[in-house]
Steps between C-alpha positions, in 0.01 A plus 500: 500500500667830410449538125665842495819349642479207260461735204848640562640166382341551156670800332279471191210630712689829542415573135140563602339195344221306668582136432191279499637220281666272755293197397691511172836578654582659833754774552841399636632646827851633533626219731422248223682708241799539731519124558530448126759774472693335786527182294631680192741715700634250753473135387399488135563135417309188402357269766568137594789464254801664652716462809623860501355730760282705265321190376473365851339819628265524202395138556444560870292812437295320233415209730425742783245670273346161424471435871325834558245426230443149635439632850267768362259239359571239773685261269834318524800630306513197270135562403571847359615536139604840374340597166452812289131544580167328569454402136826306495407314817161395363656391173762289680218299656298483177792378293661294775217269604432190291173530308281240337181533292202525732689651792289779643605854594258719693540877488272807513386804303665723761846414375775715357588375152817341640283260699249444221648472152771275646236232555333562164834423338510168688155426364627564149822301541395204715118491481482597867145564624483860626204579727433868567318624811292814447476753788183694564451853371692640799800277435437257786560127461267232638662190649208288376611568143840349576337197660312432179808486275788377718519120479751214480599612147599846623878527495523868593285780636654839421344821626585852602508592867389859432346628177724755330190681371252496788709434810271211597657226712451143384436218753835341421528307826159337458573423135834343595326276756245390242766440234721292728202286600482407131875446461550823301785747517441871569678802353427846641578820312619723785597802292235722662488338844860469617566877467188592698403219738674281754540178300579158648538229236480228766171633632358533148635149436578572134752291309631786286489878525643760263544873557703798378748723677416812302153519656635493857760780502760277335671545164369387165645167388451339842240242591438184697361154441418296810501122451392298800778271623455152358350620170818630338565170321157519335599821321748498211704822488431726203867585459800285583868579472743689718415482868243221466737204482624250756691282251549469123650212307554422134136409445321584823435775749368518855319812615571668832237513773241775525521796487824490297354269233244769409740795481695436181757754389611818672201645688405865545723523806456868581124471455478206738702692758265794451200273556655378824534858616142574392384215725697660785331831424146360497562283805622797702182694422284192559264340250205542737569874513525519122171316457323722754636813331389385156161398628440848640612675181307275263181535703535877489562481126206264443259711704610813316473349153157355577368856555628637168235504223592296189758287684445125460670279763582132460529236771448514880834671544414686820439173685821326399782694658729477196594837363358529152183625335385459140257752354394688190352840431191450285554622146879505531750242384715378794820608323361851457418511872852387591657754266284779639602412856866508398488824306266694730604374844831307477315182603631168370238225461472193280241466223394227262447127547766448768604170334155362583300495177272210603397673824435828322299350216319208664434620856519879519377556143734794441682402178693827497639427846508720808702752695681347797623707791717311747649622827798386703693584813627837368158640406315742726151619584571837337599326177174306498307825547694663216423199282127524579500870416668430167251225409212728597631775273542262206152351547346848535660615174290242314169656608 
């Protein structure tokens, strides 16, 4: 994989910044931007509602983008619903399933808030029983813990595929097998896996998966919810109205089939087209190549950080092959570390709780949070070395 060639598609890198915040939101390559501009310049019209040629082309391009995303995760077109982001997809499932007191939801302490507080709200509203699996101190989950809490009362198991703090990979396929043996549904948060790993929803055997376009070279405001074919009637759409209707009478309405029934109102058309082009971009490079590249960079970063005095590392990141590392410099608030890296070395990292308060407080025991450095396809070995030099200088200044 030629990162130097890839970097030419990201003009923002010409400013001299070192961007290590892709786990929060990746940069967007020029071909994605140009696809969105193409829409606004050549066929700016609404979709599915007009017979004129602009609307027809916009509709065709929109459905083509859906098809690209479906193929990318090995799903069928009718199983792919376009959303704004991962959070919206998770909330569609949470609000759309029918809940009764005593229904059980199983989740984990690895989760992003979007896949955690959603279920706590169900507990508050419907007296749903929420069971929380605790990972070990390195952020690894034990399948035996799932076996102890998944039973015939479990309606849904909802877990992240990859931790957005530690980069650890959850045993989602094994959990799905266990859940289905007990008649439970499975939702996978793919926000940190789909951009970095080759994901096959059929192989995982999940019932639902949500992920965001802005973390995988796509635009903000684009996301995906996968609903396994045959389950769409079990989920009530969050929003109904224009575009979701098959028939309406004086006192009745009939919803369209999936995915249309879940996409009420005018969607973010340009953003969906941009996501389709982002899928093209990643597919051309190859997800296996991206994973291998990240694995090399993150191992180099991990090895370097582990040799710097006062640096505290969290999680078995070097063994996971997903490109992020969380750390702190002893005696320094994570926000101060991030600010110092920005001001002194033009390095962009994320700091704080990373929308994962329970993990930070209950497992890692770092209530102030951590610094997270995340790499992607446009990062290089030289950038990692510059990052390590900057961290070394900051840590040394505290002596």
